[in-house]
C-alpha positions in Angstrom: 118.0 89.4 157.3 118.8 86.2 155.5 115.2 85.7 154.5 115.0 89.2 153.2 117.9 88.7 151.2 116.9 85.5 149.5 113.3 87.4 148.8 115.2 90.2 147.1 117.2 88.0 144.9 114.1 86.0 143.5 112.6 89.2 142.9 115.9 90.5 141.4 115.4 87.2 139.2 111.5 87.7 138.0 112.3 91.5 137.4 115.0 90.5 135.0 113.4 88.1 133.4 110.7 90.4 132.8 113.0 93.0 131.6 114.6 90.1 128.9 110.8 89.3 127.5 109.9 92.8 127.2 111.0 93.1 123.4 109.0 89.7 122.4 106.0 90.7 124.4 106.1 94.2 123.0 106.7 93.0 119.3 103.5 90.1 119.6 101.3 93.0 120.8 101.9 95.0 118.2 101.0 92.3 115.9 97.9 91.6 117.8 97.2 95.6 117.3 97.5 95.1 113.7 95.6 92.4 113.1 92.9 94.1 114.9 93.3 97.4 112.3 93.2 95.0 109.9 89.9 93.0 110.9 88.3 96.7 111.8 88.9 98.1 108.4 87.3 94.8 106.7 84.6 94.9 109.2 84.0 98.6 108.3 83.7 97.7 104.6 81.8 94.7 105.1 78.8 95.6 108.0 79.3 99.8 107.8 75.6 100.2 106.2 74.3 97.4 108.8 71.3 98.9 110.4 71.7 99.5 114.1 68.3 100.1 115.5 65.9 97.7 117.1 69.1 94.9 117.7 69.8 93.9 121.1 73.8 94.1 120.8 74.3 96.3 117.8 73.8 99.8 118.7 75.2 103.5 118.8 78.5 102.2 120.5 79.0 98.8 119.2 78.6 98.8 115.2 81.0 98.9 112.2 79.9 102.4 111.4 83.2 104.2 112.1 87.0 103.1 112.8 86.6 103.7 116.5 83.6 101.9 117.3 84.8 98.7 115.2 88.1 98.7 116.6 86.7 98.3 120.4 84.0 96.1 119.0 86.5 93.9 118.0 88.7 94.2 121.1 85.5 93.3 122.8 84.9 90.3 120.9 88.4 88.9 121.3 88.3 89.0 124.7 84.9 87.4 125.0 82.7 90.4 126.3 80.2 90.3 123.2 79.3 87.0 122.3 76.3 87.6 120.8 77.6 90.4 118.3 78.3 87.7 115.8 74.8 86.3 115.6 73.2 89.7 115.3 75.4 90.5 111.9 75.2 86.8 110.8 71.2 87.2 110.5 69.7 86.6 107.1 67.6 89.5 105.8 64.1 90.2 107.5 61.8 93.3 108.3 64.4 94.1 111.3 68.0 93.7 109.9 68.1 95.1 106.5 71.0 97.2 105.4 70.6 100.9 104.3 70.3 101.8 100.7 72.1 105.4 101.2 75.3 106.1 101.9 75.0 108.6 104.5 78.7 107.8 106.6 
C-alpha cells in the first residue's frame, strides 16, 4: 500500500508539472505553426509554377501549388521525412525542370 501511495504522489507531481508547462508549450506550438504558415505562403509565391511532372520527389501531393500541399510539405521537411525535396527545387534550368509560362492556378 505504501508503494502505491508513493507512485501516486510521483504521478501527481508529473501531472502538476505538465499542467504548469502547458501554456508555454501551447505558445511555442503556435509560434511554430505561424512560422510554417508564413514559409508556406512564401513557398507558394516562389515555387508555385514549378513543373511537377517527371520529378522523383515533387509530385501531385508534395508541391507548392496550393496552400495545403505547401503547408504539409513544409511539415514533412521539418520532421526530416522529405530530404530530397530541397534538391529538386534547387535544380538549375534543364529540359526536365522548367517553370510553366502560363498561370492556370
